PLY file of the C-alpha trace (Angstrom):
ply
format ascii 1.0
element vertex 221
property float x
property float y
property float z
element edge 220
property int vertex1
property int vertex2
end_header
0.00 0.00 0.00
1.32 3.43 -1.00
0.45 6.40 1.23
1.01 9.91 -0.09
0.59 13.35 1.41
-2.39 15.22 0.00
-3.50 18.68 1.06
-2.15 18.42 4.60
-3.01 14.80 5.32
-2.12 11.33 4.05
-4.24 9.17 1.77
-3.99 5.58 0.57
-3.36 5.36 -3.15
-5.74 2.45 -3.76
-5.71 2.38 -7.53
-7.41 -0.13 -9.81
-5.07 0.57 -12.73
-2.19 2.62 -14.09
-2.79 3.81 -17.65
0.40 5.02 -19.30
1.07 6.93 -22.50
3.67 6.04 -25.10
5.47 8.70 -27.14
3.62 11.76 -25.84
6.66 14.02 -26.34
7.86 14.55 -29.93
11.56 14.48 -29.02
11.13 11.18 -27.17
9.34 9.62 -30.14
12.25 10.72 -32.33
14.91 9.32 -29.99
13.12 5.97 -30.01
12.96 5.96 -33.82
9.17 6.18 -33.81
6.71 8.40 -35.60
4.65 10.99 -33.73
1.30 9.35 -32.92
-1.91 10.72 -34.40
-3.87 9.69 -31.30
-2.80 8.71 -27.78
-1.04 5.34 -27.49
-1.92 3.74 -24.19
-0.77 0.69 -22.25
-1.36 -0.64 -18.72
0.93 -1.16 -15.75
-0.26 -3.17 -12.75
-0.77 -1.49 -9.37
1.59 -4.12 -7.92
4.45 -2.31 -9.69
4.15 0.74 -7.40
6.72 1.69 -4.77
6.91 4.88 -2.73
9.48 7.62 -2.29
12.94 6.43 -1.17
12.14 2.91 -2.35
14.23 0.42 -4.30
13.76 -0.55 -7.94
14.85 -4.14 -8.52
16.66 -4.72 -11.81
15.54 -8.23 -12.82
18.07 -10.89 -13.77
16.22 -11.61 -17.02
16.90 -8.10 -18.38
20.23 -6.62 -19.43
18.91 -3.05 -19.76
16.38 -1.34 -17.49
15.48 2.28 -18.32
14.00 5.21 -16.38
11.18 7.40 -17.81
10.02 10.35 -15.66
6.38 11.36 -16.12
3.69 13.64 -14.75
1.01 11.47 -13.14
-2.66 12.43 -12.90
-4.74 11.02 -10.02
-8.44 10.60 -10.82
-10.96 11.93 -8.28
-14.35 10.54 -9.34
-15.59 7.62 -11.38
-16.00 8.89 -14.92
-16.72 7.52 -18.37
-16.93 9.10 -21.81
-16.21 12.64 -20.63
-15.25 15.61 -22.79
-11.94 17.47 -22.42
-13.89 20.30 -20.80
-15.20 17.94 -18.10
-11.76 16.53 -17.25
-10.58 19.14 -14.68
-13.49 18.48 -12.32
-12.55 14.79 -12.32
-8.89 15.25 -11.33
-7.87 14.90 -7.69
-4.30 16.05 -8.22
-0.87 15.47 -9.69
2.26 13.62 -8.68
5.43 12.11 -10.19
5.76 8.60 -11.58
8.74 6.91 -13.19
7.79 4.32 -15.78
10.55 1.73 -15.44
11.06 -0.38 -18.57
13.08 -3.50 -19.30
14.09 -2.18 -22.72
15.53 -5.38 -24.15
12.43 -7.33 -23.14
10.23 -4.62 -24.64
12.08 -4.91 -27.95
11.55 -8.67 -27.96
7.87 -8.22 -27.11
7.35 -5.74 -29.93
8.90 -8.15 -32.45
6.66 -10.95 -31.18
3.51 -8.81 -31.09
3.25 -9.17 -27.33
1.99 -6.71 -24.74
4.43 -4.20 -23.25
3.32 -5.44 -19.82
6.05 -8.09 -19.98
8.63 -5.29 -19.95
6.88 -2.71 -17.78
4.93 -4.76 -15.25
7.66 -6.04 -12.93
7.29 -5.38 -9.21
8.90 -2.01 -8.28
8.63 -0.71 -11.88
6.39 2.25 -10.94
7.98 4.54 -8.31
5.45 7.23 -7.42
5.40 10.29 -5.13
6.52 12.09 -3.09
3.08 13.69 -2.66
-0.10 14.60 -4.52
-0.64 18.27 -5.30
-4.34 19.27 -5.53
-5.45 19.97 -9.09
-6.43 23.57 -8.30
-2.92 24.40 -7.08
-0.93 23.57 -10.19
-0.94 24.28 -13.93
-0.19 20.92 -15.48
0.27 22.44 -18.94
3.51 24.27 -18.06
5.74 22.44 -15.57
9.48 21.81 -15.74
10.18 18.07 -15.58
13.56 16.40 -15.08
15.42 13.33 -13.94
18.93 12.88 -12.53
21.06 9.75 -12.19
23.74 10.02 -9.50
23.34 13.81 -9.53
23.67 14.28 -13.31
20.73 15.48 -15.42
19.51 12.89 -17.93
16.04 14.23 -18.77
14.98 17.89 -18.87
11.84 19.25 -20.49
8.50 20.93 -19.80
4.96 19.55 -19.89
4.06 22.16 -22.49
5.95 19.90 -24.91
3.43 17.08 -24.53
1.73 16.18 -27.82
-1.62 15.53 -26.15
-2.72 17.58 -23.15
-3.95 16.13 -19.88
-7.51 17.02 -20.87
-7.18 15.30 -24.26
-5.57 12.21 -22.76
-8.12 11.62 -20.02
-11.07 12.28 -22.32
-9.65 9.78 -24.81
-9.04 7.10 -22.17
-12.48 7.61 -20.61
-14.10 6.74 -23.93
-12.41 3.31 -23.75
-12.68 2.44 -20.07
-14.30 3.76 -16.91
-11.82 5.61 -14.74
-12.19 4.99 -11.01
-11.13 7.10 -8.00
-7.35 6.96 -7.45
-6.66 5.59 -10.93
-3.35 6.89 -12.27
-2.65 8.33 -15.69
1.07 8.48 -16.56
1.24 11.15 -19.24
4.40 10.13 -21.12
8.10 10.88 -20.82
10.35 13.45 -22.49
13.59 12.68 -24.29
16.71 11.46 -22.50
15.60 8.02 -21.33
18.44 5.67 -20.50
19.61 2.72 -18.43
20.03 2.30 -14.70
22.75 0.25 -13.09
23.13 -1.47 -9.74
23.56 1.15 -7.01
22.39 4.15 -9.05
20.49 6.88 -7.20
17.66 8.38 -9.25
15.94 11.68 -8.50
12.87 12.65 -10.54
11.44 16.13 -10.19
8.49 18.16 -11.43
8.04 21.86 -10.75
5.55 22.50 -7.95
5.40 18.84 -6.90
8.79 17.94 -5.48
11.41 15.22 -5.93
10.82 11.48 -6.09
13.95 9.55 -5.12
14.81 5.88 -5.34
17.75 3.48 -5.68
18.36 0.77 -8.27
19.54 -2.65 -7.13
20.28 -5.76 -9.16
18.12 -8.75 -8.29
20.07 -11.12 -6.07
0 1
1 2
2 3
3 4
4 5
5 6
6 7
7 8
8 9
9 10
10 11
11 12
12 13
13 14
14 15
15 16
16 17
17 18
18 19
19 20
20 21
21 22
22 23
23 24
24 25
25 26
26 27
27 28
28 29
29 30
30 31
31 32
32 33
33 34
34 35
35 36
36 37
37 38
38 39
39 40
40 41
41 42
42 43
43 44
44 45
45 46
46 47
47 48
48 49
49 50
50 51
51 52
52 53
53 54
54 55
55 56
56 57
57 58
58 59
59 60
60 61
61 62
62 63
63 64
64 65
65 66
66 67
67 68
68 69
69 70
70 71
71 72
72 73
73 74
74 75
75 76
76 77
77 78
78 79
79 80
80 81
81 82
82 83
83 84
84 85
85 86
86 87
87 88
88 89
89 90
90 91
91 92
92 93
93 94
94 95
95 96
96 97
97 98
98 99
99 100
100 101
101 102
102 103
103 104
104 105
105 106
106 107
107 108
108 109
109 110
110 111
111 112
112 113
113 114
114 115
115 116
116 117
117 118
118 119
119 120
120 121
121 122
122 123
123 124
124 125
125 126
126 127
127 128
128 129
129 130
130 131
131 132
132 133
133 134
134 135
135 136
136 137
137 138
138 139
139 140
140 141
141 142
142 143
143 144
144 145
145 146
146 147
147 148
148 149
149 150
150 151
151 152
152 153
153 154
154 155
155 156
156 157
157 158
158 159
159 160
160 161
161 162
162 163
163 164
164 165
165 166
166 167
167 168
168 169
169 170
170 171
171 172
172 173
173 174
174 175
175 176
176 177
177 178
178 179
179 180
180 181
181 182
182 183
183 184
184 185
185 186
186 187
187 188
188 189
189 190
190 191
191 192
192 193
193 194
194 195
195 196
196 197
197 198
198 199
199 200
200 201
201 202
202 203
203 204
204 205
205 206
206 207
207 208
208 209
209 210
210 211
211 212
212 213
213 214
214 215
215 216
216 217
217 218
218 219
219 220
């Protein structure tokens, strides 16, 4: 169970699902050798992948390359289905930071085989989240600096204004496919600069107005 600070108290982040976005920053799509999507590309991560601030990401033995991907996360407030972009803000509880951890070599194999990305992104500890949830009315999600450091060195630096699809567009799109429940998490995509983590690395992920999410990488014993 993950507990996060929210508006002066702590709440349990009891989510039914994590819906993540692929290639929602043009520069990231380019660095991955992919075209810019014409509509949001979504995939699922299991809630069992979540760990809190100051946790440990386990690098599995079966992967030779595990990457970090810092993202703005949206926490859903109310159950909603088939809502318009204009209705999205009233259905957002707040925002936090999530790092979408990916076993990149396993993902490449899955793509060749036509398999789900869950085999590369669903490992336990592959969704660090935190350090707190900022209420939706206290932050402008459309213009936030976002960054990630490995052992103190910047690896990712961008701004949410560079997202291809806005938070409102993303959540409206997803809500037309599936009902979103309270505490569901939308990971809005990562900017350019993704790269591998190694045993013992210290990762710090930050978003303006939210804080810094910190964790350590350890090779599976």
